VOGU-3710 file (C-alpha; in Angstrom, 3 decimals, decimal comma):
1> matdtdtsss> -39,736/18,976/25,383  -37,149/16,236/24,943  -33,568/17,388/24,810  -31,606/17,331/21,565  -30,160/13,987/20,617  -26,948/13,932/18,585  -26,819/10,551/16,852  -23,512/11,543/15,264  -21,546/11,915/18,508  -19,358/8,903/17,767
11> ssivnhvdvf> -19,067/9,663/14,044  -15,959/11,086/12,478  -15,821/14,407/10,678  -16,591/14,065/6,967  -13,576/15,204/4,945  -15,484/17,003/2,229  -18,686/17,342/0,257  -18,629/16,803/-3,513  -20,732/19,620/-4,980  -22,171/19,203/-8,476
21> wnegmlkhdt> -23,095/22,409/-10,268  -23,442/23,933/-13,743  -23,990/27,654/-14,310  -26,261/26,848/-17,256  -29,022/26,402/-14,685  -28,975/30,169/-14,167  -30,567/30,602/-17,624  -33,970/29,565/-16,285  -35,671/32,987/-16,168  -38,863/32,906/-14,091
31> gngvfdsgmd> -39,772/36,544/-14,757  -41,348/39,262/-12,614  -44,786/39,892/-11,200  -46,749/40,016/-7,966  -44,679/37,534/-5,953  -44,790/34,270/-7,966  -47,917/34,924/-10,041  -46,269/36,520/-13,070  -49,105/39,057/-12,947  -48,586/42,762/-13,581
41> pgfldvldkh> -51,637/44,586/-12,176  -50,612/47,797/-13,931  -50,556/49,995/-10,835  -47,238/48,969/-9,204  -43,953/50,649/-10,083  -41,839/47,751/-8,767  -42,653/44,108/-9,442  -41,076/41,224/-7,559  -38,671/38,830/-9,121  -40,275/35,391/-9,056
51> pensdrvknm> -38,997/33,856/-5,786  -37,363/30,961/-7,656  -34,809/33,182/-9,372  -31,135/32,792/-10,166  -29,916/35,258/-7,507  -30,663/32,880/-4,650  -28,561/30,126/-6,223  -25,739/32,515/-7,131  -25,380/33,256/-3,413  -25,383/29,551/-2,562
61> vsilkrgpis> -22,552/28,977/-5,020  -20,565/31,968/-3,807  -20,861/31,171/-0,083  -19,512/27,667/-0,762  -16,710/28,988/-2,961  -15,619/31,981/-0,882  -17,012/31,310/2,588  -15,116/29,551/5,398  -16,550/26,164/4,376  -14,744/26,290/1,015
71> pyiswhlgtp> -11,814/24,016/2,102  -14,358/21,233/2,646  -15,925/21,561/-0,815  -14,868/19,758/-4,014  -16,474/21,022/-7,218  -17,742/18,933/-10,133  -19,418/19,967/-13,382  -22,972/18,747/-13,855  -24,143/17,538/-17,259  -27,646/17,433/-18,787
81> alinhllsfh> -29,888/14,406/-18,573  -30,918/12,600/-21,722  -34,584/12,126/-22,544  -34,434/8,381/-21,873  -33,096/9,102/-18,359  -36,291/10,996/-17,558  -38,521/8,031/-18,351  -37,376/6,134/-15,266  -39,633/8,445/-13,220  -41,801/10,454/-15,635
91> tpeyvnelle> -44,347/9,266/-18,190  -43,562/9,605/-21,921  -46,699/11,740/-22,360  -45,544/14,246/-19,757  -42,014/14,445/-21,140  -43,501/15,077/-24,595  -45,661/17,842/-23,113  -42,525/19,547/-21,784  -40,732/19,141/-25,111  -43,667/20,673/-26,979
101> adkgggkmlc> -43,895/23,549/-24,504  -40,220/24,295/-25,045  -40,563/24,140/-28,841  -43,506/26,521/-28,640  -41,474/29,153/-26,824  -42,638/28,249/-23,346  -45,873/28,345/-21,353  -47,288/28,461/-17,849  -47,639/24,768/-17,065  -49,633/25,358/-13,890
111> antflnpgsw> -50,142/28,170/-11,407  -46,883/30,038/-10,675  -44,788/27,557/-12,730  -43,402/29,018/-15,961  -41,406/27,166/-18,594  -39,771/30,023/-20,486  -37,058/30,028/-23,165  -33,980/28,493/-21,539  -35,994/26,738/-18,822  -35,997/23,287/-20,454
121> daallaagtt> -32,223/23,243/-20,901  -31,846/24,281/-17,256  -34,268/21,538/-16,162  -32,284/18,924/-18,093  -29,122/20,213/-16,420  -30,732/20,023/-12,972  -31,872/16,434/-13,561  -28,558/15,364/-15,078  -26,515/17,083/-12,378  -28,487/15,244/-9,702
131> lssmkhildg> -28,041/11,932/-11,513  -24,296/12,623/-11,806  -24,170/13,272/-8,059  -25,848/9,958/-7,283  -23,658/8,069/-9,758  -20,568/9,595/-8,115  -21,636/7,973/-4,833  -22,732/4,673/-6,390  -19,399/4,342/-8,210  -17,538/4,704/-4,913
141> ngkvayalvr> -15,961/8,046/-5,759  -17,263/9,775/-2,653  -19,624/9,351/0,278  -21,424/12,718/0,414  -22,523/14,572/-2,712  -24,638/17,690/-3,055  -26,612/18,488/-6,207  -26,822/22,295/-6,215  -29,595/22,541/-8,770  -32,458/24,637/-10,105
151> ppghhaqpsq> -35,203/24,564/-11,174  -36,267/22,538/-8,132  -37,973/19,187/-8,529  -39,705/17,609/-5,539  -43,223/18,748/-6,536  -42,943/17,358/-10,075  -45,051/14,215/-10,240  -44,631/11,432/-12,803  -47,210/13,025/-15,097  -47,403/16,734/-14,246
161> adgycflnna> -45,509/19,871/-13,272  -46,143/21,558/-9,947  -44,793/24,207/-7,600  -41,957/25,677/-9,754  -40,859/22,096/-10,639  -40,643/20,385/-14,049  -38,531/17,264/-13,453  -38,214/15,425/-10,163  -34,469/15,542/-9,615  -34,487/13,591/-6,338
171> glavqlalds> -36,939/11,013/-7,669  -34,745/10,324/-10,694  -31,733/9,856/-8,409  -33,652/7,483/-6,109  -34,682/5,363/-9,087  -31,073/5,297/-10,316  -29,986/3,987/-6,916  -32,621/1,234/-7,035  -31,701/0,315/-10,609  -28,045/0,149/-9,567
181> gckkvavidi> -28,601/-2,408/-6,827  -29,646/-0,481/-3,728  -32,272/-2,454/-1,814  -33,809/0,340/0,250  -33,621/4,113/-0,182  -34,832/6,646/2,386  -35,767/10,201/1,414  -35,764/12,892/4,124  -37,291/16,131/2,813  -37,112/19,306/4,936
191> dvhygngtae> -38,323/21,808/2,332  -41,156/23,872/3,820  -43,612/22,367/1,317  -44,661/18,737/1,062  -42,443/16,717/-1,290  -45,576/15,433/-2,970  -44,044/14,583/-6,332  -41,375/12,330/-4,851  -43,935/10,676/-2,585  -46,301/10,125/-5,521
201> gfyrsnkvlt> -43,566/8,517/-7,591  -42,886/5,855/-4,933  -46,307/5,724/-3,279  -46,765/2,039/-4,118  -43,206/0,909/-3,396  -41,867/-0,706/-0,227  -38,302/-0,065/-1,365  -38,454/3,684/-0,768  -39,347/5,331/2,524  -40,360/8,936/1,849
211> islhmnhgsw> -40,382/11,272/4,859  -41,452/14,901/4,543  -41,415/17,550/7,282  -43,415/20,491/6,002  -45,686/23,386/6,771  -49,275/22,209/7,173  -50,464/23,795/3,910  -52,755/21,114/2,442  -53,589/20,822/-1,247  -53,198/23,974/-3,329
221> gpnhpqngsi> -55,010/22,944/-6,490  -55,392/20,270/-9,179  -51,645/20,254/-9,840  -51,029/19,508/-6,137  -53,882/17,178/-5,091  -51,944/15,653/-2,189  -52,622/17,181/1,229  -49,395/16,148/2,964  -51,513/14,877/5,848  -50,621/12,059/8,215
231> delgegegyg> -53,144/9,677/6,645  -51,350/9,663/3,273  -49,418/6,503/4,083  -48,865/4,930/0,665  -50,822/2,268/-1,190  -50,494/-1,454/-1,871  -46,975/-2,684/-1,129  -46,104/0,914/-0,331  -48,588/1,231/2,514  -46,708/2,548/5,520
241> ynlniplpng> -43,721/3,767/3,530  -44,797/7,407/3,228  -44,413/9,389/6,453  -45,823/12,906/6,427  -44,986/15,237/9,308  -47,089/18,385/8,826  -45,883/20,927/11,364  -47,652/24,041/12,641  -46,470/27,430/11,459  -43,623/28,719/13,615
251> tgnkgyiyaf> -42,442/25,302/14,780  -38,820/26,495/15,042  -35,497/24,779/15,732  -36,450/22,835/18,848  -39,685/21,611/17,319  -37,918/20,302/14,227  -35,270/18,531/16,294  -37,998/17,023/18,464  -39,783/15,772/15,332  -36,526/14,280/14,056
261> nelvvpsiek> -35,805/12,460/17,308  -39,362/11,233/17,845  -40,367/10,371/14,271  -37,600/10,544/11,672  -34,807/8,738/13,520  -36,998/5,804/14,697  -38,468/5,418/11,198  -35,035/5,248/9,587  -33,935/2,788/12,284  -36,862/0,487/11,446
271> fgpdmivfvi> -36,490/0,815/7,683  -32,715/0,277/7,480  -31,857/2,017/4,193  -28,653/1,399/2,280  -28,888/4,870/0,678  -30,210/8,150/2,068  -31,328/11,128/-0,019  -31,561/14,382/1,947  -33,818/16,884/0,167  -33,150/20,378/1,468
281> gqdssafdpn> -35,007/23,662/1,161  -34,124/26,759/3,146  -37,685/28,029/2,793  -38,285/26,607/6,293  -36,238/29,493/7,689  -37,473/32,280/9,908  -37,071/34,880/7,158  -38,221/33,118/3,996  -41,016/34,808/1,999  -42,488/31,404/1,098
291> grqcltmegy> -42,548/29,683/4,515  -43,441/30,182/8,154  -41,412/27,633/10,077  -38,834/29,835/11,827  -35,751/27,615/11,482  -32,430/29,426/11,912  -28,862/28,424/11,098  -28,673/26,589/14,419  -31,627/24,391/13,487  -30,278/23,565/10,038
301> rkigklvhgl> -26,882/22,732/11,535  -28,435/20,324/14,054  -30,599/18,692/11,384  -27,485/18,218/9,243  -25,738/16,519/12,161  -28,679/14,189/12,729  -28,746/13,196/9,062  -24,976/12,678/9,161  -25,462/10,280/12,059  -28,204/8,357/10,256
311> atkhsngrll> -26,094/8,007/7,103  -23,064/6,888/9,122  -25,097/4,226/10,889  -27,292/2,928/8,077  -25,879/3,705/4,622  -22,144/3,455/5,262  -21,957/7,239/5,199  -23,475/7,461/1,707  -25,634/10,553/1,438  -26,989/12,457/-1,536
321> ivqeggyhvt> -28,180/16,025/-0,828  -30,536/17,632/-3,350  -31,354/21,343/-3,395  -34,990/22,475/-3,538  -36,482/25,766/-2,304  -35,079/28,630/-0,252  -36,031/32,125/-1,400  -34,470/34,676/0,935  -31,567/35,610/-1,309  -29,120/36,100/1,577
331> yaayclhatl> -30,313/33,942/4,435  -30,948/30,842/2,294  -27,226/30,767/1,507  -26,314/31,062/5,191  -28,730/28,244/6,079  -27,241/26,049/3,355  -23,800/26,745/4,832  -25,066/25,695/8,273  -26,684/22,517/6,910  -23,423/21,417/5,308
341> egvlnlplpl> -21,529/22,231/8,528  -23,844/19,752/10,212  -23,484/17,132/7,499  -19,705/17,503/7,773  -20,101/17,001/11,537  -17,837/19,939/12,283  -17,357/20,521/16,021  -17,974/24,279/15,883  -19,804/26,649/13,535  -17,658/28,344/10,914
351> lpdpigyype> -20,062/31,259/10,484  -22,167/33,174/13,024  -25,818/33,794/12,257  -26,152/37,369/10,944  -29,871/37,805/11,662  -31,284/34,594/13,089  -32,507/35,239/16,602  -36,068/34,040/16,927  -37,816/33,341/20,266  -39,384/29,892/20,488
361> detfpvkvie> -42,219/28,358/22,438  -40,569/25,099/23,456  -43,858/23,264/24,038  -45,685/24,504/20,931  -45,157/21,585/18,496  -45,128/18,767/21,063  -48,850/18,012/20,947  -48,821/17,884/17,149  -45,848/15,513/17,016  -47,270/13,308/19,776
371> aiknyqkdkg> -50,559/13,117/17,841  -48,675/11,948/14,748  -46,885/9,307/16,819  -50,167/8,062/18,246  -51,702/7,892/14,786  -48,795/5,781/13,575  -49,189/3,444/16,584  -52,897/3,043/15,914  -52,164/2,049/12,317  -49,804/-0,709/13,475
381> plwraa> -46,190/-1,301/12,423  -45,596/0,576/9,198  -42,375/-1,184/8,188  -43,226/-4,841/8,317  -40,689/-7,522/7,533  -40,822/-8,517/3,877
//
């Protein structure tokens, strides 16, 4: 396997990350059941909290406030989005469906995705907080901003909910960047599941390069018709601007870094974005109940450094980070900490990994990644000159 490449070696340490947060997002109550189903079979004494619950985000907030990374964090209050803000990405019919569901006391919008009392207000806060984070960067008030938000958003498509997501927070921020004068925006999504909603929203655009590294899970129903496969390349003017990197279960740190060096970095180099949106989910970790990819803090830290280097080189250091999944209540917070250490380009880790030893097969993902590269070559240059 190729050795790690640190594209940020000549970059300076980032002074701080501007974190946008509002505790009102904790009021989204996803309930209990058998894992994420909401089902009570009647014969279990203890039901799971839905994996997308407030505890996981409480730990993310607390590790940034009280952990050793706290001197590098500046806090900002997120505010709710207005309805007209949502229409830059979502259809009026879908937004009306969400409004009616909220007025009716809530409903299950699709499998495992529950809009309950308080959920709509939290979703508006998540969307608005992400938009505030992007505006902070666009207005020149900071280079690196992190939208610490829930409910997550990257599965929400223009016209339907999906995968715990109601509003596509990252997609709304990308559209704001385009509307504000950015020529090209790159999205790098490392959540364990395919960022299908974001990809769908820009599937016909050559102004947005969407890259998703995800578990090879395929479609999971009518609300998630996209497969996340390598042949989903975009359509029309957007052909070649959607790069899917489905990775085998257990890929691990070295496999992810190999995929970054062989696929992500060259794609960003060719595309030349003036804004980068880094969509993060810690459900790619070795201990997440919703993923199988075996990343540890070390892997997240190295990915953060690579993204730091790409932003330094291509977008003048401008980087928006948007929170998505991550369901191990403790380890997700540690992996977030490690990701931001990497983005800050700190020379040494501030926290040791409490549980994250995981043996890796160094050659395991190479054939998969090489096959993706060969497929891209066969399809010709995907980022043609305009």
